[in-house]
C-alpha positions, 0 to 999 in steps of 0.5 A: 722447736718448742711446744705448748700443751693446751686443753679445750672443749674441742680440738679447735678450741684447744688450738686457739687457746695455744695460739692466743698464748703464743701470739702466733698464727695457725701457719706458724705452728704444727699441731699434734692431737694427744687426746680426743674430747669425750662428751660423756653421758649426762655430764659424766665422764666428759673430758677435754681435748688435749693438743701439743702445739709445736713452734720454732723459736726465733731470736725475737721470740726468745727475747720476748718469752724470756723478758715476759717471764722475768718481769712476771717474776719481778712482779712488774708484768708488762706488754712487750712490743718488739721491732726486729731488723734482720739486716742490722741484727737488732731487736728493740723491745718496748715495755708498757705497764704499771710501775715501770719506774721499778723496772728502770731503777736508779739511773737505769741500772735495773733496766740495763741489767734486764737488757744485759740478761735478755741479750745473753738469752737471745744470743745463746746458740746464735752464730751471729750476734743480735743486739737487743735493746730494752726501753720503757717510757722513752727512758733511754732518749730522755737519759741521753738528753739529760746526759748531754745537758749535764756534760755542757753544764759541767764543762761550763763549770770547769772553765769558769772555776779553772779546775777539774769537775768529777761526775758521778759513777756511770756505766760505759755507755753513759761515759761515752755519751759524756765524752762524745757530747764534749768532743767539739767543745773548745778548752775542755778535756775529758777522761775517766778514772776509777774501776767499775762499777765506780768509774767516773768521768772528769771534765777538766780545763785543757792542760789540767788532765793528769799525765802518765797515770794508766789507772786513770786512763788517757786524757781525752780532748772531748772524749778522743785521744790525747792531743798532739802538742807542737806539730809545727802548725799541722792540724791534729788527726781526727779523734775517735770517741772511745771509753777506756 
């Protein structure tokens, strides 16, 4: 349980003030009157009512509360729209406001950091994990489209010049997107090299991937596992996109 103390000319006014700040209805809270209002005499001795409004926190409420405070401290306050899927245990938070570019950061680095911190706070003391996503200005969908286009363009370049092409360092999710996008593209292999946070994807013509270097990771035919060779005409098993 959490609580908020507010003042008002009347008890009802104090309660309404608390509900407005919390975004809750009267049925969602319990109210304790800490101090009755005093009207005073000729304006002297007048005192407002003081109430304590208690409410139960939920994962979504914790996520929104933390994110609001973080953005205010960051100097970029925003309106937050939350969508909760209890069955899937997911919470989607969408931000709208001024200067959202600062919230996104370079290639979404700041947005990813905000999302990571929000996940930690939301899942504190939760037995079953909730997956929280934070987005603004439809950035994540646009980034997915840009990564897919980049993957195809890089594959064409690797095939044209018959040499491996390195992409810029990316986070694990973005690397998985590159691997998955090229999974069905014939003639190219993808694999990752380096260590975080400078780990990157290499797109190479098939057969040009390095072998036996554990520091670089397993070569992937379009993001999957190492291709079988030979097999006496047997069709290779289906591959699963992973990010090492």
